[in-house]
C-alpha positions in Angstrom: -6.5 10.7 19.0 -4.0 11.4 16.4 -3.6 10.0 12.9 -0.1 9.2 11.4 0.6 9.1 7.8 3.2 7.0 6.0 4.5 6.8 2.4 6.7 4.1 0.7 7.9 4.1 -2.9 10.1 1.1 -3.9 12.6 2.1 -6.6 12.2 0.0 -9.6 12.7 0.5 -13.1 9.6 0.5 -15.2 7.1 0.4 -12.4 5.3 2.7 -10.0 5.3 0.7 -6.7 3.6 2.7 -3.9 2.2 2.0 -0.5 0.6 4.6 1.8 -0.8 3.9 5.3 -2.7 6.0 7.7 -2.6 4.8 11.4 -4.8 6.0 14.3 -3.3 6.4 17.7 -5.2 5.6 20.7 -4.5 5.7 24.5 -5.0 2.1 26.0 -4.6 0.8 29.5 -2.2 -2.2 29.5 -3.1 -4.7 32.3 0.2 -6.7 32.0 2.3 -3.4 32.5 -0.3 -1.7 34.6 0.0 1.7 32.9 -1.4 3.8 29.8 0.2 2.8 26.5 -0.4 3.7 22.9 -2.0 1.6 20.3 -1.8 2.1 16.5 -4.4 0.7 14.3 -4.1 0.8 10.4 -7.3 2.7 9.3 -6.3 3.0 5.6 -3.7 1.1 3.5 -3.4 1.5 -0.2 -0.9 -0.3 -2.5 -0.5 0.3 -6.2 1.9 -1.4 -8.7 1.6 -0.2 -12.3 3.9 -0.5 -15.3 5.2 2.8 -16.5 5.3 1.7 -20.3 2.2 -0.3 -20.9 3.2 -1.0 -24.6 6.3 -2.7 -23.5 5.2 -4.5 -20.4 1.5 -4.5 -19.1 1.0 -5.3 -15.4 -1.2 -3.7 -12.8 -2.3 -4.2 -9.2 -4.4 -2.1 -6.9 -5.3 -2.9 -3.4 -6.9 -0.8 -0.8 -8.0 -1.7 2.8 -9.8 0.6 5.2 -12.1 0.9 8.1 -12.7 3.1 11.2 -13.0 -0.1 13.4 -10.2 -2.0 11.9 -8.4 -4.6 14.1 -5.3 -4.6 12.1 -2.4 -2.8 13.9 1.2 -2.4 14.7 2.6 -3.8 17.8 4.3 -0.7 19.1 3.4 1.1 22.4 5.1 4.5 21.7 5.1 7.0 18.8 8.9 6.8 18.5 8.7 3.1 18.4 6.2 3.5 15.5 8.2 5.9 13.6 11.3 3.8 14.1 9.7 0.6 13.0 8.1 2.2 9.8 11.5 3.7 8.9 13.5 0.5 9.3 11.1 -1.9 7.9 12.9 -4.2 5.4 10.0 -4.7 3.1 8.4 -1.3 3.1 10.8 1.3 4.5 8.3 4.3 4.9 8.7 8.1 5.5 6.3 10.1 7.5 4.1 12.6 5.5 1.6 15.2 6.5 -2.1 14.6 5.9 -2.1 17.0 2.8 0.8 15.2 1.3 -0.9 11.8 2.0 -4.2 12.9 0.4 -2.3 14.2 -2.6 -0.4 10.9 -3.1 -3.7 9.0 -2.6 -5.3 11.2 -5.4 -2.5 10.5 -7.7 -2.7 6.7 -7.0 -6.5 6.8 -7.9 -5.8 8.7 -11.1 -3.3 6.0 -12.1 -5.9 3.4 -11.3 -8.6 5.2 -13.2 -6.2 5.3 -16.3 -5.7 1.5 -16.2 -8.4 0.1 -14.2 -9.4 -2.6 -16.6 -7.8 -5.2 -18.8 -7.9 -4.0 -22.4 -8.5 -7.3 -24.2 -7.5 -5.6 -27.6 -3.9 -5.8 -26.4 -3.8 -9.3 -25.9 -2.4 -11.5 -28.7 -4.8 -13.2 -31.1 -5.8 -16.7 -30.0 -3.7 -19.6 -31.1 -4.9 -20.9 -34.5 -2.6 -23.8 -34.9 -3.1 -27.1 -33.0 -0.3 -28.5 -30.9 -0.1 -32.3 -30.4 1.9 -33.8 -27.9 3.2 -37.3 -28.7 4.3 -39.5 -25.8 
């Protein structure tokens, strides 16, 4: 049983937009094909989207999904097919990374989350004091 690690960083001015995925490889028997094939299950997926300049534009998103017995997977049956699919994905073109690189990126993502994990309500403008009346 191998684990494959992928990293995707979307270029964007003013935002950190990073997705990392860890996929577990398993050997399975395919009844329709009558042979052994590979199955790939996503055991961890982390997505972070944070503004780089919080004073100019404040927007943050942090999502993480994980589970040893997850049922969410990729429909590829070979390791080569998995790597090709992850590289050519139009929405999240990913590159393969080592476990050490993956854990470093995950640590950085959690550090960014810790820095901006809650909404600072002091940054929000004062409530509206004037009354707006709409005449129809």
